[in-house]
N, C-alpha and C positions, 0 to 999 in steps of 0.2 A: 639541698639536695638531701634527699634520703634514700635508702636503699629496702626496698620493698623485698622478702622471702617468704613465698609462697608455698606452702607444702600440699598438694592435690592428693588425695586418694583415690580419689574416680576419675580416672583420666577422659572418659567421657563428658565431663566438664569443660576439661582444658579448651574445646575449640568456641564456649559458650563465653568464658572467661577473658582469654585474650580480645574475641571478638568485642565484647563491652569495655575491655580496657581501651582499646583503640578507640572509641566513640566519645572516650573520655578525657583520651589525647597522651593514652600512654604505650608509646611506640616503640617502643626498644626493647629488651629483655633477653635471657637466654634461657631455655627450657633443660633441665638435666631430667633426665631419667635414676631414680633414686630407689635406696631399700631401707625402712628404718630398722633400726637397732635388735628391735626387740623380735619381726620377723626371721632379719639375718641370724639373732642366736635359734631360734627356734627350729631353722630350717638347716643349720651347719654344725650345730654340735646337739647329737640326740639326747644327750641329758638334759637338755633344755626344751625338748619337744614338747612339754604338755604346752606350752605358753601359744601354741599354736593356734588356741579355743582364745584368746587373749586379743590378739591381731585382730583389728577391724578390717574389714574388706577383703573380695575374693581373690582382687590383684597379687602378685606378691610386688609390682613396683607400684610408688608413686612417680609426681611429676615434680618436679620442685623449680619453682619459677624466680631467677634475680632480676632484678627490675629495678634500673637507675628514675627516680622520677625528681622532678626539679622543684616543685614546691607545692607546700603544704595541703593546698586548695584541689590540687591535682590525688595526689596521696589519699586525703580524707573521701573524695570520689571515687578511686580504688577501690580503697578499702570500700565502705560502703556496698558498691557494687557487688565483692566479692563475700561479703556475709548475707548480701539476697541473695545470693545464687545460690548461696551452701543452706537457707534458711530452712529449718523443718527437712532437714536431712541429717541423718546418724555420722557421725565419725565422717568428716569430708577431710580435715586435715588443720592444719593451722596455717601463722602467718605471723610475722615479728615484723618491724621496723627497725632501721638503727640508721643514724646521721651519716651522710655519705660526705666524707670533709674533703677526696677529690676525684676528679672523673675524667677522662681523655679517649680521644682515637689514639690508637696506634697506625694509623696508615699516613702515606707520606702526603704534606701537603703542595 
């Protein structure tokens, strides 16, 4: 199993991303509203206000997707779709993959 962590700077891509992943077989995940560290310090600490020009994108928030993916083939398809969706666009975000050692539901069975 794998944990695919994706930070999307343009929230308008979110619908297309989730729809595409559903078509691939990625059916679960969590979306969290997040803020990049550079944007946070440029907005909250006056001495760093000059960093605003370095922060890409117009919005204050990103969307971070946390997605557990069972197999390497589905992971590769999900990453390929993500890259194709963001191709030709500047500073759309980042992604990272980590091994997921355990995964389970917290519901009563």
